[in-house]
C-alpha positions in Angstrom: 6.0 -11.2 -22.3 3.2 -9.8 -24.5 0.6 -7.6 -22.8 -3.0 -8.5 -22.8 -5.6 -6.1 -24.2 -6.5 -4.5 -20.9 -2.8 -4.0 -20.0 -2.1 -2.5 -23.4 -4.9 -0.1 -22.9 -3.7 0.8 -19.5 -0.3 1.7 -21.0 -1.8 3.6 -23.9 -4.1 5.7 -21.6 -1.2 6.3 -19.3 0.8 7.6 -22.3 -2.0 10.1 -23.1 -2.1 11.3 -19.5 1.7 11.6 -19.5 1.7 13.6 -22.7 -1.0 16.0 -21.6 0.8 16.9 -18.4 4.3 16.9 -19.9 3.1 19.4 -22.6 1.5 21.5 -20.0 4.5 21.7 -17.6 6.9 22.4 -20.5 5.7 26.0 -20.5 6.2 26.8 -16.8 9.9 27.2 -16.3 10.1 30.1 -18.7 6.8 31.8 -18.4 8.3 35.3 -18.1 10.1 35.0 -21.5 7.1 33.2 -23.0 4.6 35.9 -22.2 7.1 38.5 -23.5 7.4 36.6 -26.8 3.6 36.7 -27.0 3.5 40.5 -26.6 3.1 41.1 -22.9 5.4 42.4 -20.2 7.4 39.6 -18.4 5.7 40.2 -15.0 3.6 38.1 -12.6 0.3 39.7 -13.8 0.9 38.5 -17.4 2.0 35.1 -16.3 -1.1 34.8 -14.1 -3.3 35.8 -17.1 -1.7 33.1 -19.3 -2.3 30.4 -16.7 -5.8 31.7 -15.9 -6.9 31.4 -19.5 -6.2 27.7 -19.6 -7.6 26.8 -16.2 -10.7 28.9 -16.6 -11.4 26.7 -19.6 -10.7 23.7 -17.5 -13.3 24.8 -14.9 -15.9 25.5 -17.5 -15.4 22.4 -19.8 -14.3 19.6 -17.5 -17.9 18.8 -16.3 -19.2 19.0 -19.8 -16.7 16.5 -21.2 -17.4 14.1 -18.3 -21.2 14.3 -18.5 -21.0 13.9 -22.3 -19.0 10.7 -22.0 -21.4 9.3 -19.4 -24.5 10.2 -21.4 -23.1 8.9 -24.7 -21.5 5.8 -23.3 -18.3 6.7 -25.3 -15.0 8.0 -24.0 -12.2 7.1 -26.4 -13.5 9.0 -29.4 -13.8 12.1 -27.2 -10.3 11.7 -26.0 -9.0 11.5 -29.6 -10.9 14.6 -30.7 -9.9 16.6 -27.6 -6.2 15.8 -28.0 -6.3 16.7 -31.7 -8.0 20.0 -31.0 -5.5 20.8 -28.2 -2.6 20.1 -30.6 -4.0 22.6 -33.1 -4.5 25.2 -30.4 -0.9 24.9 -29.1 0.3 25.6 -32.6 -2.1 28.6 -32.9 -0.8 30.1 -29.7 2.8 29.7 -30.9 1.9 31.3 -34.3 -0.1 34.2 -32.9 2.8 36.7 -32.8 3.7 35.9 -36.4 0.1 36.5 -37.4 0.3 39.9 -35.8 -2.1 39.1 -32.9 -1.7 40.9 -29.6 -1.3 39.0 -26.3 -5.0 39.0 -25.8 -5.4 37.0 -29.1 -2.9 34.4 -27.9 -5.0 34.1 -24.7 -8.1 33.2 -26.8 -6.2 30.3 -28.4 -4.9 29.4 -24.9 -8.5 29.2 -23.7 -9.4 26.8 -26.6 -6.3 24.7 -25.8 -7.4 24.5 -22.2 -11.0 23.5 -23.1 -9.7 20.6 -25.3 -6.8 19.6 -23.0 -9.1 19.0 -20.0 -11.2 16.7 -22.1 -8.3 14.6 -23.1 -6.9 14.4 -19.6 -10.1 13.9 -17.6 -11.6 11.3 -20.0 -8.3 9.4 -20.3 -8.2 9.1 -16.5 -11.9 8.1 -16.4 -11.2 5.4 -19.0 -8.4 4.1 -16.7 -11.1 4.0 -14.0 -13.2 1.7 -16.2 -10.4 -0.9 -16.2 -10.1 -3.8 -13.8 -7.2 -4.6 -11.5 -7.9 -2.4 -8.5 -8.7 1.3 -8.2 -5.5 2.0 -6.4 -3.5 0.3 -9.2 -5.3 2.2 -12.0 -5.1 5.6 -10.2 -1.5 4.8 -9.3 -0.9 4.3 -13.1 -2.5 7.7 -13.7 -0.5 9.2 -10.9 2.8 7.9 -12.3 1.8 9.4 -15.7 0.9 12.7 -14.1 4.0 12.8 -12.0 6.2 11.6 -14.8 4.8 14.3 -17.1 5.4 17.1 -14.7 8.7 15.7 -13.5 10.2 15.6 -17.0 8.3 18.6 -18.3 9.9 21.0 -15.9 13.6 20.3 -16.7 13.0 19.5 -20.4 10.9 22.7 -20.8 13.7 24.7 -19.1 16.2 23.5 -21.6 13.8 24.0 -24.5 13.5 27.6 -23.6 17.3 27.9 -24.3 16.4 27.2 -27.9 13.7 29.8 -28.1 10.8 31.2 -26.1 8.1 29.6 -28.4 9.8 26.2 -28.8 8.0 24.5 -25.9 4.6 25.5 -27.5 5.6 23.8 -30.8 6.8 20.7 -29.0 3.5 20.6 -27.0 1.5 20.7 -30.2 3.4 17.7 -31.7 3.0 15.7 -28.5 -0.8 16.2 -28.3 -1.1 15.0 -31.9 0.9 11.8 -30.9 -1.5 11.4 -27.9 -4.5 11.5 -30.2 -3.0 8.8 -32.4 -2.0 6.5 -29.5 -5.5 6.5 -28.1 -7.3 5.5 -31.3 -6.7 1.7 -30.7 -7.9 1.7 -27.1 -11.1 -0.4 -26.4 -14.0 1.7 -25.1 -15.2 0.1 -21.8 -17.6 2.8 -20.7 -20.5 1.2 -18.9 -23.8 0.9 -20.7 -27.2 1.5 -19.1 -29.4 4.5 -18.3 -28.4 7.5 -20.5 -28.7 11.2 -20.5 -26.5 14.0 -19.3 -29.1 14.9 -16.7 -28.9 11.4 -15.4 -25.1 11.6 -15.1 -25.3 14.9 -13.2 -28.0 13.6 -10.9 -25.8 10.6 -10.0 -23.1 13.1 -9.1 -25.4 15.2 -6.9 -26.6 12.0 -5.2 -23.0 11.4 -3.8 -22.3 14.4 -1.5 -19.4 12.5 0.0 -17.4 13.3 -3.1 -17.0 16.7 -1.6 -14.3 15.2 0.6 -11.8 14.2 -2.1 -12.8 17.3 -4.1 -11.7 19.5 -1.1 -8.3 17.7 -1.0 -8.0 17.9 -4.8 -8.7 21.6 -4.6 -6.0 22.5 -2.1 -3.4 20.1 -3.5 -3.8 21.6 -7.0 -3.8 25.1 -5.3 -0.2 24.5 -4.3 0.7 23.2 -7.7 -0.6 26.3 -9.4 1.3 28.4 -6.9 4.6 26.6 -7.6 4.0 26.7 -11.4 3.8 30.5 -11.5 4.9 32.1 -8.2 7.5 29.4 -7.6 9.1 30.1 -11.0 9.4 33.8 -10.3 10.6 33.1 -6.8 13.4 30.8 -7.7 14.6 33.1 -10.5 14.4 36.3 -8.3 15.6 34.8 -5.0 18.4 32.6 -6.3 19.1 34.1 -9.8 18.3 30.9 -11.7 17.9 30.6 -15.4 14.9 28.9 -17.0 16.9 25.6 -17.3 18.0 25.8 -13.6 14.4 26.6 -12.6 13.2 23.5 -14.4 15.7 21.4 -12.6 14.7 22.9 -9.2 11.0 22.3 -9.9 11.9 18.7 -10.7 13.0 18.2 -7.1 9.3 18.2 -6.3 8.0 16.5 -9.4 10.5 13.6 -9.6 9.6 11.9 -6.2 6.0 12.9 -6.9 6.2 10.8 -10.1 8.3 7.8 -8.9 6.2 7.2 -5.7 2.7 7.5 -7.1 2.3 3.9 -8.3 3.6 2.2 -5.1 1.7 4.5 -2.8 -1.4 4.1 -4.9 -1.1 0.3 -4.3 -0.5 1.0 -0.6 -3.8 2.7 -0.4 -5.5 -0.4 -1.8 -4.1 -2.3 1.2 -4.4 0.1 4.1 -7.3 2.2 3.0 -7.5 5.8 1.7 -7.6 7.6 5.1 -4.1 7.0 6.5 -2.1 8.3 3.5 -4.5 11.3 2.9 -4.5 12.4 6.5 -0.7 11.9 7.1 0.3 13.4 3.9 -2.0 16.5 3.9 -1.2 17.6 7.4 2.6 17.7 6.7 2.3 19.0 3.1 1.4 22.6 4.0 4.4 22.7 6.4 6.7 21.6 3.7 5.3 24.2 1.3 6.1 27.0 3.8 9.6 25.5 4.3 10.4 26.1 0.6 9.6 29.9 0.9 11.4 30.1 4.3 14.6 28.5 2.9 17.7 30.7 3.1 19.7 28.7 0.5 19.0 27.0 -2.8 20.1 23.7 -1.3 17.5 23.9 1.6 14.8 25.1 -0.8 15.4 22.1 -3.0 15.4 19.8 0.0 12.0 21.2 1.0 10.8 20.7 -2.5 11.8 17.1 -2.3 9.7 16.7 0.9 6.7 18.3 -0.8 7.0 15.8 -3.7 7.1 12.8 -1.4 4.1 14.0 0.6 2.2 14.8 -2.6 2.8 11.3 -3.9 1.3 10.0 -0.7 -1.9 12.0 -1.0 -2.6 12.2 -4.8 -3.4 8.6 -5.9 -5.3 7.8 -2.7 -7.5 10.9 -3.3 -8.2 10.0 -6.9 -8.9 6.4 -5.9 -11.4 7.7 -3.3 -13.3 9.4 -6.1 -13.6 6.0 -7.8 -14.6 4.3 -4.6 -17.4 6.7 -3.9 -18.8 7.1 -7.4 -21.1 4.7 -9.2 -19.7 2.9 -12.3 -22.2 4.8 -14.6 -21.3 8.1 -13.1 -17.5 8.0 -13.1 -17.1 10.4 -15.9 -19.1 13.1 -14.1 -17.4 12.3 -10.8 -13.9 12.5 -12.2 -14.8 15.7 -14.1 -16.0 17.2 -10.8 -12.7 16.3 -9.2 -10.9 18.0 -12.1 -13.1 21.1 -11.8 -12.2 21.3 -8.1 -8.5 20.8 -8.9 -8.5 23.3 -11.8 -10.2 25.9 -9.6 -7.5 25.3 -7.0 -4.7 25.6 -9.6 -6.3 28.9 -10.8 -6.6 30.3 -7.3 -3.1 29.2 -6.4 -1.6 31.0 -9.4 -3.7 34.2 -9.3 -4.0 34.6 -5.6 -0.4 33.6 -5.1 0.7 36.2 -7.6 -1.4 38.9 -5.9 0.0 38.0 -2.5 3.6 38.1 -3.8 3.1 41.4 -5.5 1.2 43.0 -2.6 3.4 41.7 0.2 6.3 39.4 -0.5 7.1 35.8 -1.4 7.3 34.6 2.2 3.8 35.8 2.9 2.6 34.1 -0.2 4.2 30.8 0.8 2.8 31.1 4.4 -0.7 31.7 3.2 -0.7 28.8 0.6 1.0 26.4 3.0 -1.4 27.4 5.8 -4.4 26.8 3.5 -3.3 23.2 2.9 -3.2 22.6 6.7 -6.5 24.3 7.4 -8.4 22.4 4.7 -6.9 19.2 5.8 -8.0 19.8 9.4 -11.5 20.8 8.4 -11.9 17.8 6.0 -10.3 15.0 8.1 -13.4 14.5 10.3 -15.6 14.0 7.3 -13.0 11.7 5.7 -12.9 9.5 8.8 -16.7 8.9 8.4 -16.3 7.4 5.0 -16.4 3.6 5.0 -14.1 2.9 2.1 -11.2 0.5 1.6 
């Protein structure tokens, strides 16, 4: 059966979201060998710098992309440009050693890639928010794409590293070019009305209740950043895994996270946002700690599976909550704010997690990160319960 225009656009935008996350996660299973190929020592500190360069750009540029789309009334052209620039930047990072640049030079291109990537990702998700059909449905579609990208990115990236340390970067560059091409035909449904970047940011400031989903987004992405860097080193050191085996292990989290996003997003349309967010968040931190406390690879993978299921319960409901609370004209700034909070969480999870693991040990790092999830959930739940959203 042929898809109507809106459904085709939903698929196209989901492809863009998928590609962005798939390309990003391709790099994580072999970060030690990647930073070494770029001229650094294969240690946690260099890996943290490589991740920090991208997510520092996310934090700086996410709000600018969102406010620009709200103020101009255009999203799709910005998605296309951002994806194209990200493609070029991925290639630039890969080619930096051949050009004789030191690791710091590669980090500059990595920063540019992050600045562009967050625009493609955030505005593709915001354009999904502009579609009809239910916020849970649209954010569930975004969640499936996010989860699918990271679920496949981890194992595929692990095997690509077997071909060469820089191969995942070249693949990422090609995929971002494809994302730019796919999005060209999408109809722009950004709302019209009062314009101006200041107006978009004022609308965001007028909705302090957005701090609730932002808090959950921060701590959820904190654990993702922790697993992306510290988890990679942990699995390889504790269980002697190769990059390919590490990618498979990371997929124990990302696969259920991908497969359950859409149905659990639809569930939040029916039962409300509060039950899945509360139930998932309180157990999520416990499951994170269980990964670090596992004595065997089998039990660690079982705990990763639990983390994935609970993450899928929380993530689409939290993103849908952003849509529920924001005005139609201010969605770009609202989702950008959510991505800033999430990117800050990812950065803190990677950098602070690496510092804890180096200063103490992996178990302490897992305990602190898992405990942070529980604490933030307990603090934010009373505020969440006051929100009248369905």
